[in-house]
N, C-alpha and C positions, 0 to 999 in steps of 0.2 A: 517225231521224225528222227530217223537214225542217221548218224554221221560216223563213217569209219575213221579209224586212225590213219593219219597221213604218213607218219614216221619218216619224214624227210622227202617224201614223194610229192612233187608239185602236181596238183590236180589240173584237169583240163578246164577250159573256159566255161563249159556247161556246169561243172561242179562248183567252180568259183562263184558263178552267178547264183546257183542254188543256195549256197551258204549265205551270201549277202542278202538275197531276197528273204531268206528265213529270218534274219535279224530285223529287216524292215517290218516284218509282220508281228514281231514280239510286242505284246501288250501285257503289262503287269498291273494287276488290280490292287493298288495301294489303298489305304483306308478312305481317303477323300474321294478317290475315283469310285470306289464301291458305294460310298454314300450317295454320290450323284446318280449312279445307275439306279439305286433303290428309290431315290426321289423321282426320277423319270418314270419308273414303273408305277409308283404311287399315283402320280398325276394321270397316267393312262387309265389306271383302274377307277379312279374317282371321277374322271371327266365324263365317261360315257353315260348319257342320259341325265347329266346334271343340268339344273336350271342356270347355273353360273360356273362353268368349268374354270379351274384354277390356271393361272399363268405362272411361269418361272423364268427368271433371268439368271443365266450362268455367265460369269465374267472372270477374267484372269489374264495373265501375261501370255504373250505368244510362246508356244512350245510347252505350255503346262498340261495340255491334253484335252482342251475343250472340244475341239472338232473330233478328236479320237473317240471321246465318250459318246458324243451324239451320233457318230457313225456306227459305233458298236450297238447302241440302243436301236437305231433304225434297222440294222442288219438282223436284229432279233425278230423283226416283223417284216419278212420279205414280201415283195409283190406276189400276188397269187391270182392265177386265172380262175374265174368262177363262172359257173353256168346256172341259169335259172330257166324256167319254162319259156320265157320270152326273150332272153338276151344272154350274151356272154360278155364279161367285163373283167378288168384288172382290179382286184381288191388291193388298196394301198392303206394299210393300217396307220403307218407313220410316214409322213412326207417331210423330207429334209430339203430346205431351200437355201442356197447361198445368196445373200443379198448382194446385188451388183454395186460397184462403186458409184458414188454420186447418184444414188437411186431416186427416180421420180416415182410417184404412185403408179403410173402406167407401166414403167419398167418393172416394178415389183410385181404387179399383177400378171404381167406377161411372163415373168420368170416362174411364178407359181404354176401357171398353166403349162408352161413348157415342161416343168418337172413332173406334172401330172400326166404328160403324154399327149397334150392337145396339139394336133397338127396345125391349128390356126391360132396359136398362142400369141402371135404378133399382130393379129387383125382385130380391129375394133377400138372403140374409145375406152377411156379408163373405166367408166361406169359399166360398159358392156363386158369388158374383161373381168371386172370384179363380180358381176352377176354370174358369169360362167363359172367362176371359182366356187361360188355358193352352190351352184347346180352340181358340179363335179364332186364336191366334198360329200354330198349325199349319195350320188350315183356310185362313187368308188369306195364308199365306206371308210373315209378317212377319219381317224379319231384324234390324231395329234399332228400339228404342223410345227416344225422347228425352223426358225430363221437364224442361220449361222452368219457370221461376219456382220453382226448388227452394227458395228462401228462405222460401216459404210453409209450410215445415215448422217454422218458428219463429213462435211466437205474437207478433204485432206489439205486443200490449198488454203482455205480461209478459216478452217476450224469452226465454221458455223454449222449449227444443226439444220439439216434439211427438213424444215417444218412441215411442208406438205406431205412428205413421205412418212414422217413420224405420226402425223394426224391420220394418214391412211391406215397405218398399223393399229392405232388406237381404235378407230372405227371398226376395222376388220375384226379385231379380237372381241369387241363388244357384240358384233352381229353374227359371227360365224357359228357360234354354238358348240365349238370343240376347244380342246386345250391348245394353247399357243405357247411355245417356248422360244425365248430369245437368247442368243449366245454371242458374246463379243468380248473385245478388249476392255480394260478398265475405263478407258476414255468414253466408252459407250454411256457411262453414267450421265454425261452431258445431255443426252437425249431426254432422260427423265427429268433433269433439272429444268429444261425448257418446256416440258410437257407434263405437268403435274397429274393430269388425268391418267396418262399412260403409266406414270410412276405408281399411282394407286392401284392400277390394274395388275401391276407386276411387283407387288410388295414382297413376294417371296424371291429373294435375291441370294444366290449362293456363289461364293468365290472358290475357284479352283486355282490355288496359288502354287508357287514353286515350293519345294521342300525347304523347311527351315532347318537350321543346323546350329542351334544355340544350346538348348538343354540336352541332358542325357537322353531323354525320351525322343527328342527330335532327331538326334544323331542316329539312334537305334532304328528309327523309322526309315531313314534314308538308307542305312546299311541293309535293312531287311529287303528294301526295294532292289538294291544292287545284288543281293544274294539270289533273289528270285530271277533277275535278269541273267545272272551268271549260269544258273542251272539250265537256261533255255538257249544258251549260245551253242553254235554248231561245231563244237569241238569235243574231243574225247576227255580232255582234262579241264577242270575249273580254272578260271583266271584269278580266283580269290579277290574279286572286286570288293567284297565286304570287309576285307582286311582294314583295320582302323587307319593305317597310313595311306593306303590306296584310296580308301573312301574319302579322306581329306582332300586328296588330289583331284578326285572326280567331282567333288563338291566345288572345289575352287574353279575348275574350268567350266562348270555348268551353272553355278550359283543355285543349284537345286532344281533347275528346269530339266525335266526328263528328255526333251527333244535333243539337247546338246549331249547328254550321256549316250543316247541311242545313235545319234549321228556319228559320234566318235567311234562307237563300237562297230558301226557299219564299215567304216574305213579300216579299222583295226582288224576286222574279220578278213577283209580282202588281203591286207598286208601279211597277216599271219598264215592264211591258207596258201598264199603265193609263195611263202617261204617253206611250205611243207611242214609247218609246226602244228602241234596238237594242243596248243594252249596260248592264249593271248598274254603277252608279257608287257612290262612297262616300256621296253624298247619299241614294241609294236605300237603302243599307245602314243609314245613320243612322236613317232613318224606320222601317225594318223592325225594328231592334233595340228600338224602343219597344214592340213586341208580344212580344218574347222576354224574359220575366222569370224570374229564378232566385231562389227564396226563400232559398237558402243563400248568395246573394251580393247582399245589398241595396245595397251601396255601389259597384257597378260603374259606372264612368263610361262615357259613349258615346265610344269612340275614333274613330269615323268623323266626328265633328264637331270633332275636334281635329287641326289641321294640324301641331302640334308634339309629337304623341304619342310617348312613349318607353315601351317595355314595362316595363322595370325600375322606372321611376318610377311608372307606373300601378299596378303590383302592390304597390309599397310604400305608395302612397297608400290603396289599398283596404284593405290590412292595418292601417294606422294608424287608419283610420275605424272598422274593425270592433273594434279594441282599445279605442278611446275609447268606443264604444257599450257594450261589455261592462263597462267601468269604471263608466260612468254607471248601468248596470243594477244592478251590485253595490252602489253607494252608495245607490240608491233602495231596494233590498231591506233594507239595514242600517237605514235610517231607518224603514222600515215595521216592522221587528222592535222597534226602540226604542220606537216609538209604541205598539205592542201591550203591551209591558211596562209602560209608563207608565200605561196605562189600568187595569192591575190585572187580577184574575181576572174572567171573564165572569159574567153573572147566572146562566147555566146551571150554572157550576161551583159 
């Protein structure tokens, strides 16, 4: 996609949106991402006609790219209208299903049918819905089913594993006769701990983690990722994202999670284009970072506004600030408890 030089001219809203949407669609195939795509292709190839199709569990932190990789794999095998002598049907080689929160077996079965296109996906008992899934898997020629957001089999309020739903998944994978892929957050492992038969069924477990940034090789891998992203940005000039100092800053604000890098660049693209500039600069990134807040990291300093930034010092300062905050919180709680004791028993007591 071509993007003209702006040379100080502010583009109209349509062009601004086009550039931002372009950034939202950028997908960079780094080594771990490529490995997962190859693993998914292998499972698809080996599962057809197999007496015991393989299962795969993909896990990793939010923003690492789990859903992106499963969406891309699914998109490689689009739905296709087919005709035979006696019928017309939609061929679905790969079906991707997002597990609903606090899922029950019936909710899961209903969601699978809904994504298959069944207009009566919410009608029938659990066993009737499951039976229809088995029927449609054959009728629609489905070869792989992906269950994304697998951590929803854990009750977020109680952290208990939803046993009936996990048992439904176990039985389903044993009986369906096609490959099943599970994808979720690291806490999804609790489901396997509570269901050893399911754990055995999905012994192939692959982690899609954030970029590491310790060794020379790890740093170079992250910088290559940034370089590839830079070449795809909608501007006439490169932002030099892979420059060692700028790479340090981008790692600091993202901790190696691609989502935060790309979200920052989305906002930076809008700010840069709105200024009529042809290159994202650190001043644009500094402004963009004000829109990217992480609740888990309340003490992150803005590295793009600091010409003397050092990664190790910034990480240490953030850690010290968090520890001091925790200490103050503990002191406050202790004072609160002492105050309650001093007041004596409540009137209700």
